[in-house]
N, C-alpha and C positions, 0 to 999 in steps of 0.2 A: 271056916279056919280051925286050923289042927292046934289043938292043944298044945303042939311044940311049937308051932311058928308063934304062937300066941306066949308060950314061955321064955322064947330065946330071940321076940321083938318081931318086926313087923306089924303090919298095921290092926288094929283092933276089928273085931267084927263089927262096931259105931260109929268108926274110920272111914270104912270100906264105901266107896261113890261110883257111880257108873252113870255114862254117860244116859241121858234121858229124854222121850220123847213126850212124856206125858203132861208138859204144860206147853202153853200159849206162847211163850217166848224160845226163841230160837238163836243161837248163832249167827251174826251179823245183824239181825237186827235193832234200828237205830230208830230211838223212841226220844219225842217231848216229854217232860215230866214237869211235876211240880217242882219248881228251884225256888231259892232264894231270894230275893226281890236283887234286883240290877244281874240277875243270872239268866233271865228270860230265852237267851240264846243258847243255854249250854243243851246239849245231848245226851244221850246215854246210849250207847252201845253193846249188845250183849256180845260175851268173850264167850262163854259154855254154861251148859244147862246140866246139871248133875241130880242122880238122886241119891240119898244114903241109904243103908242098910234096913235103919228105921221109916224110912219112905217119905223123906220130907225131900224137898227141893229146892236146891238151894242154884241161884243164878249170878255167876260172875261177871262182873259190867266193868266198864270204863265209863268215865265221864269228862266232858271235853266243855272248854265256854265257860269254866270256873273264874273265878277272882276271888283265891283264899291267901291271906294273908300268909307267908312260910319265910322265916327269917334266914331259912339255907339257901333260900332259892336268890341266883347270881341280881334278880330284879324285887326281891323280895315277896312274890307273889308268885302264886302256880297257877295252870289255867286247865291241869287236868288231873284227876285221879286214876294211874293208871289201872288199879285191880281193885275190884268192891265187892265180897262176897255178902249176898243178901237174902235172906228166906222168900221165897218166891211170893207169900201173901201179902209182903211188906212192899217187896217192888210193884204186884199188883196194883197197889193203892197208889199209887204216885203218880205211876204212867198218865197219860193223857192223851198222845197220838202214837203210833207208829208211820213214821213218816220215810221208813226204807227198809229191804231187806235184804242190802247187800252192804253193809260199813264192815269197817276193817278196822280191827284195836291192832294199835301199836305198841311198841314195849309192854306187852300185855303178860307173856307167858312168864317173864322173871318172879313177877310181885305173884301171880299163879302158883307157881311150883313152892315160892318158899312158904305161902298159906298153905298149900295141899300139905307140905311137910311138916309143918307146925299141928295140922289137922289130922294125920296121921300119926301124931305123937300123942295127940288127945290135948292139945295146946293150944288149938286155933279151932275160932266158932265163926258163924255169918251174923252181920246185921240181922236185927229186928227191929228196924226205925223205920222210919221215912224217907226217901233218898235225899230231901231237902235237910232235915236231920243229921244225919250220916255226915255231909259236906259241913255243918257247924263241927261237929265231933273232929274232923280229918283239922278243920280248920286250928278248933283250940288244940290240935296236938303238934300241927307244925307250926305254929306261933308261940310254940313254948306254953302255952296255958295263958294267953293274952288272947282278950275279943278283938275286934275290930270296931272301929267308933262307927260304922257303917250302917 
């Protein structure tokens, strides 16, 4: 990256991402993973796999089949997290079984684009927790800091 681009805006070298095939995760894969109790039917779908300029691999996933307390949802619950960026090693420790390679994510790109903009500005990161723990964190956020009684 040129010094002009750094001076006048644009991605820093550290924020550059590129698609990669250096991962065993691929867009479209559907996985069973270690879920929270009661969400055993939840599935993880890979939306994108990218590598940073430093060589870190980020996997962007969507989770469905959840039961998350969400005071902003009309039903008070959410069943999907549209987009989660996660470090590959933490995702690998969470998955149990590849069940399909032709899954499709829905309403994924808007969340990815928001994350990508924040990441490019040096304000976005990736999760480094197991998926079930990330769902707990998301539920706490969506529930306004309240935890479920389940």
